[in-house]
N, C-alpha and C positions, 0 to 999 in steps of 0.2 A: 722724339723732341729737339736733343740736341741735332739731328740731321736738319730737322727742319727749320731751325734757328734762323738760318739764314734767309729765309723767304718770310714777307710781309703776310699778315691776313690772319683768321684764326686757327687754331687746332681744333679738331674732331678728336675726343678720346672714345674709343668703342668698347664699350666695356662688355658686349657681347663677345669681343675677342679675347677676354681675360679667362684664365681658369678659373672657375666656381669658385673653389676655396678663397682666391684673391678678394672676392666680395665680400666676405664674412668679416674681415677686419678694412673697414676703410680709411682707417690712419694714415699710411702709406700714400693713398688716391689724393686726402688732402692736402698731405705733403707736398706733393708733386703737383699738385694744382696750385698751389701758394708759391711755389719758386717759378712757377712759370712767365716768363717775362711775358707774354701776348696772352691775348685771348682765346678762352675755351669753348669749346661747345663739348658735354657729357651726353651721350650716346647710348642706350642699355635696347637696341634694336631685337624684335623678337624675329624669329626663324622666319616665318610664314613671309616678313617683309625682308627677309634677306640678311637677318642676323646670324653669326655663328655659331650659334648656342643652342638649344633646345629648354630656354628657361620658359615656364607656361604664363599666360598673362598673369593670373595670381601673385606669382612670386615675383615678375616685373612690377605689378602695381605695389604689392607691400615693399619692394625696394625703393619704389619713389614715394611713398607716403611716409615710411621709416626713416630716411636717410638720404634719397637721393636727392630731393628738391634745396637741402641744405647744402649740399657742395658747394664748395667755392669756385665756380665758371661761372662765365659770362651768357652762356646759355646752355638750358637743357632742351635737349630734343623727346620730345613725347609723341609716340603715335597718339591717332586720332582716340582709338578707343580707349586709352588710358587718361588721356587727355577730358574726353567727356564723362567718363568715371570719377576726375577729380573735379570737375565744375560742380558736380552734385554731392561731393562727398565733403566729411567734417574737414575742421582746416584750412589754412589760408594758402594760396599760391601767390609768388611774383609771378605774373603773368607776361610782366614786361621781359622777364629771362627765358622764354618757353616759345621753341619753335614747334609748332605742331603738323606733324607731316603723316603722309600715307605714302603706301609704297606698293607697287604691282609689279612683281617680278617677271610676268608674263605677255601683258598686253596692256595697251590704252584701254582701261574699262570704257563700255559703253555710257557707263551712266556717271562720266567724269566730272560735269558741272554738279551734278547733285552733290558729290565726293566734295568739290570745291566749297559749296553751299554750307555743309556740315563742317567744313575747317575754319571756314570765314563766322561761323555762328559762336565759334570757342572765345574766348576774350585773349588768347595768344597773341604774342607781339609780331611771328611770323609765321606765316602759312608754307608748309613746304608738301608739293606733290612730285614723286619721282617713280616714273612708270615705264616698263618695259617697251620701246618703241623698234617696231620691224621693218619700217620703211621709212625710209627719209621725209616724205610728206605727211605720216604720221606726227613728226615736230609742231605741224600747225597747231594742234590742239593744246600744245604744252603751252607755245608762244601765245596762244588764245586767250590761255588764263591770268596773263600779267596783266591786261587793261582793266578786266573788272578788279582785280586788285586794286590797279593803280585809282580806280574811281572811289572805289569805297574806303582808301584811304590807309590800306593794307600792304606790308612788306610781304613778298612771296618769294620762294625759291620754286623753280620749275626747271625738272630733270627729263628728260630722256634717257631712258639707260639704254643699253646695247651699243653697237657700232653704229646702227642707223642713228641714235640721238646724239652723235657727237655735237652737231650743229648746237643743240639747245645748249650744252657746257661751255663752248666758244662765245655764243654771241648774247647768250641769257644775260649776263650783267649789262652791256651795252643796252640790252631790249627794257630793264627795269629791273631784273630778277636784283633780289638781297643778295646774292653770293653764288658763286659754284666751285666744285668740287675738284681735287684733284687730288693724284699719289703723290708717294715720296719716289715713287718707282713701277714700275711693272708688276713688280711680287709685291707690293703694299696696297694695290689696286684692290677696295672694299666694294666695289660695284661694277657689274660689267660695263664698258663703253670707258670707265672712267680712264683719262690720261694723265700723265703726269706732270708735275708740279713745273718742271724744265721744258716739257713740251710746251704745255699751256702759255707760260712765258714767255721762252725765246724762241718758238717756233711760230706760235700764233699770238705773239704779242697782246694777249686779253684787255691788260691794262690800257692798252692806246685804241682800242676798238670803240666805235663810238656809232649813233645814229647815220652820221655821214662817211662812213668806212666802208669803200667801193668793196662789193662781193664778188669771189670768183671759187673754183673747187671742181673738184672731178666727181664725175657722175660715172657710178658701174658699180659690179657687183660680183665678187668681195673688193672693197679698196684699202681694207686695212694694211694689206701688205706695200701699198704705194709709198715711193718717197716724193713724190711729187708735193705733196705739201711744205715739205721742208726746203725743195728746190725755189719754187714760186715764193713763199714766204720771205725767203732769204734775200731773194731779188726785188722785193716790195719792201724793205727793209734797208736795202743797201742806198736802192733810189730814192730814199723819203718818200714813197710813195704809200696814201693812206687809202691800202688794200689787206684785203686776208685770202687766204685761199684754204679751202675747207674740204674734207671729204663727205660726199654726200653717198651714203650705201642706199640704191635705188632699186626695189623690184617693180614696181609698175612704173614704167617710164611716160606712158600716155598722163597720168596722172602728177607725176611729179612736173611734168612739164606746163601742163595748166593750171594748177593750182599754186607754184611756186616760181615758174619761170618767165612765162609770157607775159609781156607787161600789159597785154590786154583782158588778161582773164587772171593773175595770180591773186593770191591771198593775204599776201604779205608784203609788206613797205619797208623794200630794201633797196640798194643802188646795187641790182645785180648787174655785172659788166661780161661776164664769161664764163665759159665751162670747159671744161676737158671731159673729152668722151672716152670712156675705154671699155673694155669686155664685161658685159655682153650685148650693151646697146649700140655700138656703132653704126651699124645699118639702120637700125630699129629707128634712130632717131631722125635719119632724114623726111620721115613722116611727119614730125613736129617744126618744121622749119619754116620759114618763108623765102627763103633765099639760100641757094647751095652753090658754089663756085663750079665752074666746069670738070674741074681735076677730080673734087670730090663726086661730083654725080658719074664721071664715068669710074671711077674707083668703085661706088657705091657703099662708100664708107664716110664719117665725118668722125674728127677727133676733136674739133676745136667750133666752138659756139661763142659768137660775139651778139651781144645784145646792142643794137643800134637802133635809137628812139623807140617806134613800137615795134620794129621787127627783129626775128632771128634770124641770123646769118652762119651759115654753115661752112667750115674749112677743114682742110684734111693737111697738114704741115708732117705727117708720118712719112709720106711720098718724098718729099721733097729732101727729108731728113736722111732717109734710109739711103738715096742715090748720093747725097754731100758725103757723107761720112767714109761712105766706100770710093768715092772718087778721091778724096784726101789720102786714103790707103794706095790704092792702085792707080791712079790716074785716070787718063781715057777709059770707059767701058765701051770703046767701040768694038763690036765683033767678041767681045768676052763672054764665055760660055757660064752662064748661071743656073745652077741646079737649086731650086724653091721648095724646102719640103713645108707642106701644109696648102690648104686651099681656103683659108679664111681672109679676113679682112686686112690682116696683116699680109699675106701674100698678093691679096689683091695691089695692097698700096706700093710694094715691091717691084710688081708686074707692070704698073703705069709709068712709074719713073725710070724702069729699065728700057721700057719701048722708047721712053724720049732721047735715050744715050744711045739707041741703036745696040743693045745686046741682046743677045740670044739666051733663052730661058724656057727652062721644062719643069714642070713640077711634079713632086713626088707625092706621094698619099699611100692612105693605108687600104681605102676604100673606094675603089675603081670607079663604081657604080655612079657613086655622089660626086665623084670628080669631074666625071663628064661634061654635066651642065658648065661647070666651072671654067672647064678648060677649053670648050666650045666657045664661050663668051670672050674669051682672052684668045683665042686663035692659036692656041700652045697644045702640045705634045703631052701627056701624062704618062708618066709609070707609075708601076707598084715600087713602094716602099720598102716592103720585104726583101725582097731580093737586088734593092739596087747595090750598084758599086760607082763612086765618084769621081774615080781617078780621071775621067774625061773633062774633068770640070774646073774651070779658073776659082769660082766661087761655089760654097755650099750654105744654104741660109736656112737656118730653123725659124721658120715662121709660124710653131706653133707655141701652145703653152708650156709645153713640157719641159720639165727643168726650173719652172716658177716655183719660188720659195712655198714650201706648205705642203700638201699632198702630194705633188709632182716634182717635188724636186731632188728626187733620185732618180728620174726616168730621162731617158734621151732618146731622140727621132732616129738616130744612126751610132753605129757604134766603130771603134777604129777599123777593124776590117774593111768596113765600109767606105771610109774615108781617104784611106791610103790612097796617095798618088794625086788627091785634090790639093789644089795650091792653099786656099784660105776659106777658114769655117767661120762664118757670118753668125753672132749668136742674136736675134733680137729680145731675147727674155734678155734683162739688167740685174734681176734680185733672185738669189746670191749674182755675187760677181762671176765667180767663177763655176759654172753650170755644171753637168755631167758633160751634155753635148761637145763644151770646149777640153774636157778633161780629156776625151775619147779622142778629140782631133789632135791635143797633143801629143798624145799616144802615138797617133800616125803618121805624125811628123810634117804637121798642117800650120802654116800660118793661122793666128786666131785674131777676130775682133770680136770683141765683147760688146754686150746692149747698152751700156751705159751712155757713151757719146752720142747714140742716136736719140737717147732719150734727151740727152741735155739740149741737143739741136732744135729738136721739135718743140722743146718748153721755153727756149729763147724765141722761137718763131711766134707761139702762142702768146708768150710777154709782149710783143712788139705789135700784137693786132689788139690785144686789151687796153694798153696804154699808148700807142702810138712813138715807142722808145724804145732803144736799144738796151736788151739787157746785159749785165755785168756776167761774162761766161766764168769769168774765174771765182766770183760769190756762187754762181750756180754749181759748181763742180766740186767746189769746197765744202759746202752743203749736201751735197749728193755723196760723197765720200765717208764723212761724219756720219751719215744715216745708215749707209748701207754698213761700216765699222761697226755702229753700235747693234746692229743685228745679227751681226757673227758670235 
């Protein structure tokens, strides 16, 4: 509570996180609540609804009946089955202090509307629904609860739990939700997908978001490792642009674009301006667009979408960013010998831009059969990565996801013995800042070029496409470095 004191809002005190013996004497809790300078919510969550203890229904019902409802808190959070029992039980309940809640840790239930009707049938002042969202498009069902609650004159909290539900946490208050939840830090999160108070207020500026705020975001799976929200939101803030950049964890790309993105078919009223597209959707997204710039069409991948009137327009800022950063380091690339490891979207963007610079490129892959179609398309030579030696090359590019923070972090597509003799190792992975590929290159005596400059360059181009203005590159870089350092 001392740590949270610098933040405005309510404190939620989760009694299910307390040791069971601590609940036998509530005097210390009463004293704690009495001393708190900010309003509080007291919650005693069931294990089935995300609680941290195994107190059964009878234990929790008895707690609320005997002492819990008399605690000096602004609100008490009662689960739906407890609230329904108290309606018909003996004694009086001050329902103006009650949040009546329903939680589902697995999915959005098929009978969500009926559950909402049960919640609304209670006299509770605030209704709460928190359900697990497994695809960003499922957030529509969460947002759809806000309007009927408003029509009925009821206050509601509507949360999509999990990485795919972050949109509801960020945009909920601006769309009519009574409040949203945040943790004091990642270690203190009490629900899946809950973000820290610093991130919610400093990165997403949740208190400044309104129905007029322009929406942008990152579409991919996964997106939790990305620092693009920190980069773009910092740029919006420094330029005083009323816009927010949100991560969208998307499995079904076609459904997401139809129901949430395209102006002619979307089921949500918001000022969507543009999207960044990342793996695994950079190629599949082409089918959802109305117009694609020729460069992106030739590359076969789009990483930037702009909403123009009733059309979706696709661009690729990866290619130009890739070559711009490389030219800043080496100067002219004419006749440069480039080895590209990988045969995916990143490799395509690199090859397109190198073709414009008259550089010579060869791809290296593990699966030669799969690479043949790719190599034929670009009319280039492909070689087996396993036995590769890169001494003849000016630049070796890692265009694979190997080395990315998470499960792949300790992997590299090439080792020092292979890289020895090459002039420069160019890493397209930016998180972590120093990958295993770069460490191998350093051991081989190569110059190195990390992935962050390319990320920042393509992000600045996206910012200009969405806003028509030049991004503050210093602000973007500072935000990126801060985000990467916080992950180390």
